[in-house]
C-alpha positions in Angstrom: 134.4 130.4 164.8 132.6 127.6 163.2 132.7 127.0 159.4 129.0 127.9 159.3 129.7 131.3 160.7 132.6 131.9 158.3 130.5 131.1 155.2 129.6 134.1 153.1 126.0 133.9 152.1 125.1 135.9 149.0 121.6 136.5 150.2 122.7 138.1 153.5 123.5 141.5 152.1 120.3 141.5 150.0 118.0 141.0 153.0 118.8 144.1 155.1 116.1 145.7 157.1 113.7 147.5 154.7 115.8 146.4 151.8 112.8 146.4 149.4 110.3 149.1 148.4 106.6 148.5 147.9 106.9 146.3 144.7 106.6 142.6 145.4 108.4 141.1 142.4 112.0 142.0 143.4 111.8 140.4 146.9 110.0 137.4 145.4 112.9 136.9 143.0 115.5 137.3 145.8 113.6 134.9 148.1 113.7 132.2 145.4 117.4 132.9 144.8 118.2 132.6 148.5 116.3 129.4 148.9 118.2 128.0 145.9 121.5 129.0 147.4 120.6 127.3 150.7 119.4 124.1 149.0 122.7 124.0 147.0 124.7 124.4 150.2 122.7 121.8 152.1 123.4 119.2 149.5 127.1 119.4 150.3 126.9 120.3 154.0 123.4 119.8 155.6 124.4 121.7 158.8 125.6 124.6 156.7 122.4 124.6 154.8 120.4 124.6 158.0 122.4 127.5 159.3 121.6 129.4 156.1 117.9 128.5 156.4 117.8 129.9 160.0 119.6 133.0 158.9 117.2 133.7 156.0 114.1 133.2 158.2 115.6 135.7 160.7 116.1 138.3 158.0 113.0 137.8 155.9 110.3 139.7 157.7 112.4 142.8 158.5 113.6 143.0 154.9 110.1 142.9 153.3 108.1 144.9 155.9 107.5 147.7 153.3 106.4 145.5 150.5 102.8 145.7 149.3 101.2 142.4 150.2 97.7 143.1 149.0 98.0 140.7 146.0 99.1 137.8 148.2 102.1 137.1 146.0 104.7 137.9 148.5 102.9 136.0 151.2 102.7 132.9 149.0 106.4 133.2 148.2 107.3 133.4 151.9 105.1 130.4 152.8 106.7 128.3 150.0 110.1 129.3 151.3 109.1 128.3 154.9 107.8 124.9 153.7 111.1 124.3 151.8 113.4 125.5 154.6 111.9 123.7 157.6 112.9 120.2 156.4 116.5 121.4 155.8 116.7 122.6 159.4 114.9 119.6 160.9 117.0 117.0 159.0 120.4 118.6 159.6 122.6 116.3 161.7 123.5 119.0 164.2 124.2 118.4 167.9 121.6 119.3 170.5 123.4 122.6 171.5 123.3 123.9 167.9 119.7 122.8 167.4 118.7 124.6 170.6 120.4 127.8 169.4 118.6 127.5 166.1 115.2 127.2 167.9 116.0 130.2 170.1 116.9 132.3 167.0 113.8 131.2 165.1 111.5 131.9 168.0 113.0 135.4 168.3 112.3 135.8 164.6 108.7 134.9 165.1 108.4 137.3 168.0 109.9 140.1 165.8 107.6 139.2 162.9 105.2 142.2 163.1 103.4 142.1 159.8 103.4 139.0 160.1 105.1 137.0 157.3 106.7 133.9 158.9 103.8 133.0 161.2 103.4 129.8 159.3 106.7 128.7 161.0 104.8 128.0 164.2 102.9 125.2 162.5 106.1 123.3 162.1 107.5 123.9 165.6 107.2 120.3 166.6 109.1 119.2 163.5 111.8 121.8 164.1 112.2 120.4 167.6 113.2 117.1 166.0 113.0 115.0 169.2 110.0 114.4 171.5 112.1 115.5 174.5 112.9 118.9 172.9 109.3 119.3 171.7 108.1 118.6 175.2 110.3 121.3 176.7 109.0 123.9 174.3 105.5 122.8 174.9 106.0 123.4 178.6 107.3 126.9 177.8 104.1 127.8 176.0 101.3 125.8 177.6 100.7 127.9 180.8 100.2 131.0 178.7 97.8 129.3 176.3 95.8 128.0 179.3 95.7 131.4 180.9 94.7 133.2 177.7 91.8 130.8 176.9 90.5 130.9 180.5 89.9 134.6 180.3 86.2 135.7 179.8 85.1 135.4 176.2 86.0 138.6 174.3 89.0 139.4 176.5 91.3 136.8 175.1 94.3 138.2 173.2 96.4 136.5 170.5 99.4 134.5 171.6 101.9 133.6 168.9 102.9 130.5 170.8 99.5 128.8 170.6 100.0 126.9 167.4 103.7 126.3 168.3 102.5 124.8 171.6 100.0 122.4 169.9 102.6 121.4 167.3 105.2 120.7 170.0 102.7 118.7 172.1 101.9 116.6 169.0 105.6 115.8 168.3 106.0 115.0 172.0 103.2 112.5 171.8 101.2 114.3 174.5 97.9 113.8 172.6 95.6 113.7 175.6 96.9 117.1 176.6 96.2 118.5 173.2 92.5 117.5 173.5 92.3 118.8 177.1 93.9 122.1 176.1 91.5 122.5 173.1 88.6 122.1 175.5 89.5 125.5 176.9 89.5 127.2 173.5 86.6 129.7 173.3 86.2 129.2 169.5 86.6 126.2 167.2 89.3 127.6 164.9 90.4 125.0 162.5 94.0 126.2 162.7 94.0 125.1 166.3 91.5 122.2 166.3 93.3 120.4 163.4 95.8 119.3 166.1 93.0 117.6 168.0 92.2 115.7 164.8 95.8 114.7 164.4 96.0 113.7 168.1 92.9 111.4 167.8 94.3 109.8 164.6 97.6 109.2 166.5 95.7 107.5 169.2 94.0 105.2 166.7 90.6 106.9 167.1 89.8 107.4 163.4 86.0 107.6 163.8 86.3 110.2 166.6 88.8 112.2 164.6 86.4 112.4 161.7 83.5 113.6 164.0 85.9 116.0 165.7 86.8 117.5 162.3 83.3 117.7 161.0 82.2 119.4 164.2 84.6 122.3 163.3 82.6 123.3 160.2 81.2 126.8 160.4 80.6 129.7 158.0 83.9 131.2 159.1 86.1 128.2 158.4 87.5 126.7 155.1 85.4 123.6 154.5 88.0 122.7 151.9 90.7 122.2 154.6 88.4 120.2 156.8 87.3 118.0 153.9 90.9 117.5 152.8 91.9 116.3 156.2 88.9 113.9 156.5 89.6 112.5 153.1 93.3 111.9 154.0 92.3 110.1 157.2 90.0 107.8 155.3 92.5 107.1 152.5 95.2 106.3 155.0 92.8 103.9 156.7 92.2 102.1 153.4 88.6 103.4 153.3 88.8 104.6 149.7 85.2 104.3 148.7 84.0 106.2 151.7 86.6 108.9 151.2 85.5 109.3 147.6 81.8 109.3 148.5 82.0 111.8 151.3 84.9 114.1 150.6 86.5 113.7 147.1 84.7 116.5 145.4 84.9 119.0 148.2 88.5 118.2 149.1 89.8 118.5 145.6 88.1 121.7 144.2 90.6 123.7 142.2 90.5 127.0 140.3 89.3 125.3 137.1 87.0 122.3 136.4 89.8 120.6 134.5 92.2 120.9 137.4 89.5 119.6 139.8 88.8 116.6 137.6 92.5 115.8 137.3 93.0 116.1 141.1 90.2 113.7 141.8 91.3 111.2 139.1 94.9 111.2 140.3 93.8 110.5 143.9 91.4 107.8 142.9 93.0 105.8 140.1 90.6 102.9 140.7 87.7 105.0 139.6 86.5 105.2 136.0 87.0 108.6 134.4 83.3 108.6 133.3 82.1 108.0 136.9 84.3 110.8 138.3 83.1 113.2 135.5 79.5 112.3 136.1 79.8 112.9 139.9 81.6 116.2 139.3 79.0 117.4 136.8 76.2 116.5 139.2 77.9 118.6 141.9 77.5 121.8 139.9 74.0 121.9 138.4 73.6 124.6 135.8 77.3 124.6 134.9 77.5 121.4 132.8 79.4 123.2 130.0 82.2 124.1 132.3 83.3 120.4 132.4 83.8 120.2 128.6 87.6 120.5 128.9 87.7 117.8 131.6 85.7 115.4 129.5 87.9 116.1 126.5 91.1 115.6 128.4 89.8 112.2 129.6 89.0 111.1 126.1 85.2 111.2 126.8 84.4 112.9 123.6 80.7 112.1 123.4 80.2 113.3 126.9 82.2 116.5 126.2 79.9 117.4 123.3 76.8 116.7 125.3 78.0 118.8 128.2 79.0 121.8 126.0 75.5 121.7 124.4 73.7 121.8 127.7 75.0 125.1 129.1 77.4 127.7 127.8 81.1 126.8 127.5 84.0 129.1 127.0 84.1 130.0 123.3 87.9 130.0 123.1 88.1 126.5 124.8 85.7 125.1 122.2 87.6 126.8 119.3 90.9 125.5 120.5 89.4 122.0 120.7 88.2 122.4 117.1 91.7 123.5 116.0 93.9 121.1 118.0 92.1 117.8 117.5 91.0 118.4 113.9 93.3 115.7 112.4 92.9 113.0 115.0 89.2 113.5 115.9 87.7 115.5 113.1 84.1 114.7 113.8 84.5 115.8 117.4 86.4 118.9 116.3 83.5 119.9 113.9 80.9 119.5 116.7 83.1 121.5 119.1 83.4 124.3 116.6 79.7 124.3 115.8 78.9 124.6 119.5 81.3 127.6 119.7 79.4 129.3 116.9 76.1 128.4 118.5 76.9 130.1 121.8 78.3 133.1 119.8 75.1 133.4 117.9 73.2 133.3 121.2 75.3 136.1 122.6 77.5 134.3 125.1 81.2 134.9 125.7 83.5 137.7 127.1 85.4 140.2 125.1 84.2 138.7 121.8 86.0 140.2 118.8 85.7 139.5 115.1 89.0 137.5 115.4 87.3 135.2 117.9 84.3 134.7 115.5 86.5 134.1 112.5 88.7 131.7 114.3 85.7 129.6 115.4 84.4 129.5 111.8 87.8 128.7 110.2 88.7 126.0 112.7 85.4 124.3 112.2 85.7 124.4 108.4 89.3 123.0 108.6 88.1 120.2 110.8 85.2 119.5 108.3 87.9 119.2 105.6 89.5 116.3 107.6 86.1 114.8 108.3 85.1 114.9 104.7 82.0 116.9 105.5 82.9 120.4 104.3 79.8 121.1 102.2 77.4 119.8 104.9 79.2 121.7 107.7 79.1 124.9 105.6 75.4 124.6 105.3 75.0 123.9 109.0 76.9 127.1 109.8 75.1 129.1 107.2 71.7 128.1 108.6 72.9 128.7 112.2 74.2 132.2 111.5 71.1 133.1 109.4 69.0 132.6 112.4 70.9 135.0 114.6 68.7 137.5 116.3 70.8 138.5 119.3 71.7 142.2 119.7 73.2 143.8 116.5 73.8 140.3 114.9 77.5 140.7 115.4 78.4 137.1 114.2 76.4 137.8 111.0 78.3 141.0 110.5 81.6 139.2 110.7 80.7 136.2 108.6 78.1 137.5 106.1 80.5 137.7 103.2 82.0 134.2 103.7 78.5 132.7 104.1 76.8 134.7 101.3 74.2 136.0 103.8 72.1 139.1 103.4 72.3 141.6 106.2 74.9 143.8 107.9 78.6 143.1 107.4 81.8 144.5 108.9 82.5 146.3 105.6 79.1 148.0 105.8 80.3 149.5 109.1 
C-alpha cells in the first residue's frame, strides 16, 4: 500500500455521510480545517497533498447534504475550497496512472453530487487533466453526449454534468475550433458555456471577435458583471488599457460598497488619476452622489468629498466617523463632515437614528472645531441649523435643545 493510502487524515472521520445537521457554521469550520491540513501536507509532499484533496472532494457533498444552504455561506465555503484544492491536485508530480485514478474518482464524486455542491469542479476539468493528451481523451468521452443533448428539439434538452467539463477539456487540449462548433449547437447562450468560446477565440488570437462574441451573450438572464469582467481582462492583456477603462472598468468592478468599487478600479488602473476615476464613478450613479463620500475621502479628495455629501444624502455614521477620525489632521474637513451629518439628521434622513447617533455627530463636530480654532462659530452654525428643524417631531432638537440653549421639546420633557 502506498504512503498516501497509509496516511491518517484528521478530516476523514469528520466528513462521514450526513455528518452535519442543518447549521452551516460547523461544516464551514471543518472545511477550512481540512483545507489547511491538506495544504500543510502538500508543502512537504505534493502527491500526498493531492491525494488528500481528492479524498476531501469525494467526501464533501455526502457529508453536507443536510446542511441548510439558503444563506449561500456553505456554498461559498465549498467553492473556495475547490478553488484552493484544484491547483494542489493539478501541480502534483504524480505519474499518469495515479492522475488517471484521481480523475476517475473526482468524476464519480461529481456524478454523486446530488445537491449539487462541487459542480464548480467541472469548470477546472481541463486544468485537472494537466496534459493536452489527457484532456483530449476526456473531451472525447463527453462530446458525443453534449452534441446529442443539444441537437434535441428545444425544450427537450436535459442537463448533462459533463457539458462544462467537456468545454474545459477541449480548451486545455487546444481544440478551439471544436469548442466554437460545439457551441453553435447550444440552444441558449448561457455564459457558463459560451465563456469557453470567448477563451477559444482569444487563444486563436482573435481578440476583436472574442469581444463581440462575449457582448453577444448579454441578456436579462445573464450576469453582465461576468461578461464585462471578461472583456475588460481581454483588453488589459492586449495592452488596450484606455479602451478597457472606457468600456468596461465601471461595470466590471462594481462591488458591494462604493468605496470598494472605487478601490477596485483604482488598483486595476494605476495610471488613472483618482479624481478622474471618482468623477466617472459618480457620473455612473446619478442621484447617489453622497454615496461616494467615503471613496473621495479615502483618496484624499477632501473638497470633492464634502461637495458630494452635500448633494445627496450620505450615511450619517460615515460622516460622523469622518468628523471623529480626522479631526486632528484635517480639522476643517472634519467640521464640515460633521455639519453635513447634522444637516441630514435635521432633514430626517438616516436609518435607526437614536439620541446617541445625534449626540455623537454634535460632539465630534465640536471636537473638530476645537482643533480648527472655530468652536464659537461652529456652535452658532449648529444652533442655527437645529433651530430650523421642522421634520417630524423635531427629534434632533429634542436631543440637543439643552446643549444649544434652544426653546422647544427636549428629551427631558419626554
